[in-house]
N, C-alpha and C positions, 0 to 999 in steps of 0.2 A: 201754767200748764193745768189742764183740767181733765178729769176722768169722765168719760161720757156714760154715766149711768144714772141720769136723773129720772125721777118718777114720771115726769111729763114728757112723753115721747110720742112721735107719730108712729104709724104702722111699720116703718122701716127701722125704728129704733133711734132715729135721729132726734136729738133734743129739739123741742118745738121753739125754744127761746134762742137757739143757735142762729147766728147771723148767716147770710146767704153763702159766704165763702166757706164757713165751717160746715154748713149743710152739704155743699158740693164736695168738700174733701171727704166727709164721712160717707157720702153716697159712692164715691169712687173707691174708698177703702172697702166698703161692703161688696161692691162689684168684684174687686180684686180678690177678696176673701172667698167669694163663690167660685173662683177659678182655681183655688188651691195655691199651694206654695210651689217654689221652684219655677216661677214664671219669669218671662223677660220683662224688662222695663216697658211701661205703657205710657204714652203721651195723650193728653186730652186738651182740646180747645174748650174754653168755658164761654158760653154765649148767653146773652140776656134772653130769658125765655120769652118775654113779651115781644121783644124785637124779632125773635125767631118766628113766633106765630104770625106776626104781621108781615115780615119779609119773605118767609118761606113756609106758607101754610101747609103745603103738601109734605114737606120734610117734618114739620112739627107734628102732623097727623101720623106719619110713619113712626115717629118716636113716642107716640102716645101722649103728647103734650096737650091734653084737653084743657079748655078754659074753665076749670071748676074751682078756681081759687085755692086749691090745695097744692098746686104744682110749685116746685121750688123756683126762686127767682133766677138762678143760674142753672143752665143745662150743660153737663159735661158731654162732649162728643169725642169718642176715641178716634185717634188719628191712625194713619198707616203704621205698621210695625216698624220699630227702630231697627235699622240694618244690623244684622248679627256681626260681631267683630269690630264694630265701630265704637270707639270710646265715647261715652256719654257726653263728655264736655265738648268733644269735636262735633258730635251730632247736633247738640243744642246750638252751637255756633253757626249752624247752617239754616236755622229756622227764622222765618219772617211771617208774621201773622197779618191777615187782612184786618181792616178797620172794624169789621163786625164782631171780631173776637174780643171779648171783654177781659179775658185772662187765660191762663193755661195751668195745667196740672200734670204732674208726673208721679207715677208709682213705681218704686224700685225696691228690690230686696238686697240686703247687704248683711254682712257679718259685722258685729261690733264687739268690742271688749270693754270691760269696766275701766275707769280711769286708773285704777291700781295696777293694771297690766302694762301701762305705758313705761314704767321703769324697767320692765323686763324685756323690752324689745331689743333683740340683738342689733349691734351696730353694723352698718354697711350692707343692709339688705336692699336689693333692687325691688321693684314693684312686684315681680313674680314671686320672689322668695318671701317677701312680706305677706303676700296673700296666702301662701302656703303655711307660713308660721301662724297667722291668725286662724286659718281653717283648722289647724291642729291644736290650738290652745284650748285647754279644758274649760275656761270661763267664757268662751265665745257665746254670743247670742245671735240668733237669726232674727232680723227685724224687717218688716215691710214699712217703708216710708212713703207717705203720700203727701206731696207738697204742692201748694197752689199759690199763684200770685195773680193779682189783677193789674191792669194798666195803671191804675192810680197808686200803686205801691202796696196795697193791702196784701198780707200774706197769712197763710194758715197751713198747718201741718197736722198729720195724724200718724202715730207710730203704733204698730202692732207687733208684739213679740210672738214668735212661733210657739214658744212654750206656754204662752197665755193667750191662745188664739180664740178670743171671745169678744163680741161687740162691747161688752161691759169692761174690757181691759184695754181699750184703745185710748191712748193719750192724745190730747190735742193742744195746740198752742202755736202762736205765731212765730216763735223763735226757736223751735226745736231742731230745725235743719237749715241753719242760715246760709251755708255755702250753696246748697241746692236751690234755695229760694233766690239767691243772687243770680245764679246761672239761668234760672227761668225768667227772672225779671229782665235780664239782658236780652232775651229774645224779643222784647218790645222796644228796645232802643233802636233808633234810626241811624 
């Protein structure tokens, strides 16, 4: 896990030494941050920027992907809104990506509790009651998770706590949200 506050950053605050997938995750996190909190989950296709320029020059131009050498290797493209009321795992099970998509990413907000709270969870709660219990817990934290996977299996995540809503407080790492990464990776299985 690493905190993204290095001295060597580009104009967006993304670490210059970050790999392409980390850069894409941080770009999506920054975009989601600009929308504010209490947002629905958002799904993104990750496409190879050079391939997009070659195959779809008009779309690349609309997206502002000029060939200036400073453009990131992966371009996130937001997909249609996830249908309201559809459980995320069910929705992800319906996705199939075309070959031009190198990876995908999802940003979602959740409540989380510290590990110490696990021992105080009442027995026998259904999903609705558990959600209500977590929402009322005094130690709950609101978190925005951005998780990305590539077809080759590479993974990256960014976590931003609402109480520390700053680009310098975003945690990154490949194993931060393994369950969501697995669900996204499954969208590439045939």
